[in-house]
N, C-alpha and C positions, 0 to 999 in steps of 0.2 A: 504494500500500500504506500502510495506517495502522498505527502501532504506538503503544502506550501502556504506561506502567508500571502494573501491576495489583497486585502483591503483593511484599513482602519477607519473607524467612524468616531469623530469627536463632536461634541455638542458645542455650539457657538451662540453668542448672544446677539450678534449682528452679522447675518449671513453675507450681505453685500460687502461689508468691510473685510470679512475673512476671505471671501473669494478674491478680492482685490489683492490681499497679501499673498495668498498661495498661488494665484495665477500671474499677476503682474510683477510682483516683487520676486517670488521664488522661481517663476518660469514654468510652473506646472500647467498642463493642458486640461481644460474641462472636457470630460468624456460624456457626461449627461447630467440633466437636471430633473428633479422630481418635485412636483407641486401637488400636495395633498391637502385635505381639509385640516388635518391636525399638525402638519409639518411641511417644511421645505428642505430639500437636500440638494447639494451639488457634489458631484464626484469628479476628482481631478487625478491625473496620472503623470508620472515622470517618465523618463526614457526607459526605465527598467520594466515598465508596465504595471508595477505595484501602484495601488490607488489609495487616496485618502478621501473619505466622505465627510463633508461638513454638514451637520444637521442643526436646524433651528426649529424648535418646538413652538408653535403659535401661542399656546396657553401657558408657557413657562413663566413662572414668577420668581425663580431662584435656581440654584444649582440642581442638577439631576443627581440622583444617588444610585450609583452602580459600583459595587465592589469597593476596593480600597483606593480607587482613583487612577488617573493617568499621570505618569511621571514625565516622559519626554518623547519626542519624535526625532528619529535620526534621518538625516538626508545625506546621501552620498553625493559628492561633487568633485569636479576636477579643478575647482578654483575656490577654496574656502575663503580666502581673503576677499575676493571679488564679490562673492555671494553675501558674505557678512556685511561688507560696505554698502551693497545695494539695499540691504534691509535697514541699516542704520540711516541711510539717506532717505528712505521711505518712512522713517519715524519709528521703527521698531526699537524696543528697549534692549540695550546690550546687557548680557549677563557675563560673558567672557569673550574677550577679544581673541582672534585666531592665535593659537599657540601650538607649536610643534611638540608632540608627545612621542618621543623616540621609543618608549617601551611597547607601543602598539604597532607599527609606526604610522602615525597619522598627524595631520594638522586638524585641530578641532576648535570650534567656536560655538557660542550659544547666544541666542536671542529669544525674546518672548514674542509670540504672535499677538494679534489684537485682543484675544481673550486671556492672555497671560500664560498660555501653554508654552512650555520650554521646547525649543527647537534647536537641535544640535546638528551642525554641519561637519561632515567628516571628509577629509581628502587623504587618501592613502598614498604612501610613499614606498619606493623600492619594490621589493618582491611581494608586498602585501596587496593582494588583489581584492579582498573583501574583509570586512570586519565580522568576526565570528559572533559577537554578541555574548560570548561566554565570560567576558571580563567586564567589570564595571568601569565606566569613565567618570 
């Protein structure tokens, strides 16, 4: 049996503002939109094909409660400094400026999206083709 991660869904407070961040600032592509009586959703994808679904609940008056919460979203890039700077220029809050971490070996940076979700950018170096996710950053 093969299993792969296909899509993540995060709840947002302002769908249009979040779409602008993920599409225009991060460069993801909208694959489809869903308009229902109770909610609106937009699905975006990167070059790898993995997707993120942004969901806005029409009757929401506070945070949603599901599990222990969402920690961070990892985005692989070939230009960590450039992507970080594009986000800062667009008004994103900086959490950590790009820093080369030789033990993994990656350059990593963190920003917050419009809802305060932590977004980490990873640029791999040398022989490292992917980040395994087995170690914490």
